[in-house]
C-alpha positions in Angstrom: 26.8 6.4 -0.7 26.6 6.1 -4.6 24.6 8.7 -6.4 23.5 6.3 -9.4 22.7 2.7 -9.1 22.4 -0.1 -11.9 19.0 -1.9 -11.8 20.6 -5.0 -10.2 22.3 -2.6 -7.4 18.9 -0.7 -6.7 17.1 -4.0 -6.5 19.5 -5.3 -3.9 19.4 -1.6 -1.9 15.6 -1.8 -2.0 14.6 -5.4 -1.7 12.7 -5.3 -4.7 13.3 -7.5 -7.7 15.0 -6.3 -10.9 11.8 -7.7 -12.5 9.6 -5.2 -10.5 12.0 -2.4 -11.5 12.1 -3.1 -15.2 8.2 -3.7 -14.9 7.7 0.1 -13.3 10.2 1.3 -16.3 8.0 -0.6 -19.0 4.6 1.1 -17.6 6.4 4.5 -17.2 6.2 4.6 -13.5 9.5 4.8 -12.7 11.9 5.5 -15.5 16.0 5.5 -15.0 17.4 8.8 -15.1 20.4 7.5 -17.4 22.2 4.5 -18.7 25.9 3.4 -18.9 27.6 3.2 -22.2 26.9 -0.4 -22.4 23.0 0.4 -22.1 22.3 -0.7 -18.5 19.7 1.4 -16.7 21.1 3.9 -14.1 18.9 5.2 -11.4 19.5 8.4 -9.7 18.9 9.8 -6.1 15.8 11.4 -7.4 14.7 7.8 -8.6 15.2 6.5 -5.2 12.8 9.2 -3.9 10.2 8.5 -6.6 10.5 4.8 -5.6 9.7 5.6 -2.1 6.6 7.5 -3.1 5.5 4.6 -5.3 5.9 2.1 -2.8 4.5 4.2 -0.1 1.2 4.8 -2.1 0.9 1.0 -2.9 1.3 0.4 0.7 -1.6 2.8 1.3 -3.6 0.7 -1.0 -3.7 2.4 -4.4 -3.2 0.7 -7.6 -0.1 1.0 -9.8 -2.5 2.9 -12.3 -3.6 5.0 -9.4 -0.2 5.8 -8.1 1.1 6.9 -11.6 -1.9 9.1 -12.0 -1.3 10.7 -8.5 2.4 11.2 -9.1 2.2 12.4 -12.8 -0.7 14.8 -11.9 1.3 16.5 -9.0 -1.8 15.6 -7.0 0.2 14.5 -3.9 3.6 15.8 -2.6 6.3 13.7 -1.1 5.6 15.2 2.3 1.9 14.4 2.1 2.8 10.7 1.2 5.4 10.7 4.3 2.4 12.0 6.6 0.0 9.4 5.0 2.4 7.0 6.0 2.8 8.4 9.4 -1.0 8.4 10.2 -1.5 4.6 8.7 1.4 3.6 11.3 -0.3 5.5 14.1 -3.3 4.0 13.3 -1.8 0.3 13.0 -0.1 1.0 16.6 -3.5 1.9 18.2 -5.0 -1.5 16.9 -1.8 -3.4 17.9 -1.8 -1.7 21.4 -5.3 -2.6 21.9 -4.8 -6.1 21.0 -1.8 -6.1 23.3 -3.8 -4.9 26.1 -6.3 -7.6 25.7 -3.8 -10.2 25.5 -2.2 -8.9 28.8 -5.6 -8.9 30.5 -6.1 -12.6 29.4 -2.6 -13.6 30.4 -3.2 -12.2 33.9 -6.1 -14.1 34.4 -4.6 -17.2 33.0 -1.4 -16.9 35.4 -4.1 -16.4 38.4 -5.9 -19.5 37.3 -8.9 -17.3 37.0 -11.6 -18.3 34.7 -12.1 -16.2 31.5 -15.1 -14.6 31.0 -17.3 -14.3 28.0 -16.4 -10.5 27.8 -12.6 -11.3 28.2 -12.8 -13.6 25.1 -15.1 -11.6 23.0 -12.7 -8.4 23.7 -9.8 -10.3 22.6 -11.4 -11.9 19.5 -12.8 -8.2 18.6 -9.3 -6.7 18.9 -7.9 -9.7 16.9 -10.5 -9.7 14.1 -9.8 -5.8 13.5 -6.3 -6.8 12.5 -7.4 -9.6 10.3 -10.2 -7.8 8.7 -8.8 -4.6 7.7 -6.4 -5.9 5.1 -9.2 -7.8 3.7 -11.7 -4.9 3.5 -8.9 -2.6 2.2 -8.4 -5.3 -0.7 -12.2 -5.6 -1.2 -12.5 -1.7 -1.5 -9.8 -1.7 -4.0 -11.3 -4.4 -6.1 -14.7 -2.6 -6.0 -13.1 0.6 -7.2 -11.4 -1.1 -9.9 -14.5 -2.9 -11.0 -16.3 0.5 -10.9 -13.7 1.9 -13.4 -13.7 -1.2 -15.5 -17.4 -1.1 -15.9 -17.3 2.9 -16.7 -14.7 2.0 -19.1 -16.7 -0.5 -20.9 -19.5 1.4 -21.2 -17.7 4.2 -22.6 -15.9 2.0 -25.2 -19.2 0.2 -26.2 -21.2 3.3 -26.3 -23.6 2.3 -23.8 -24.9 5.1 -21.5 -24.2 4.6 -18.0 -27.0 3.7 -15.6 -26.8 6.8 -13.2 -28.9 5.0 -10.6 -26.1 2.2 -10.1 -23.6 5.0 -9.3 -25.7 6.5 -6.6 
């Protein structure tokens, strides 16, 4: 395998767009390790490892600014990121397993021409709801965190003291 990739090659290799990689470079999140004689960006294996960390943290719900802060501050190691991913996947698998069990239970009842009880249906709906709600709740939590940060920033910029009661 190659040890250096041009931006287009890295995009194909990772499934990202060239535009995304250029944006990551522009905001200082993923800068190429070099360039060709003609000025094309060259990414190394170390860049590929950092890209994994970026995408993993993004998948875990961090904003790009939070990802940048975590990686530049050395707040989290590559091993910790992989372990967080493992934990997240285990949790997702538990939720999916629960839904699968509920679906099998309902299917078994339907095959036997048995009537589904209210409990059967509500258990199935609850298992389905968890899978649908979690991304929405995660997104909402992220937006709330961003709004809090924005509010603090705006208050600081305008010289208005923060209302301590609101933050508690």
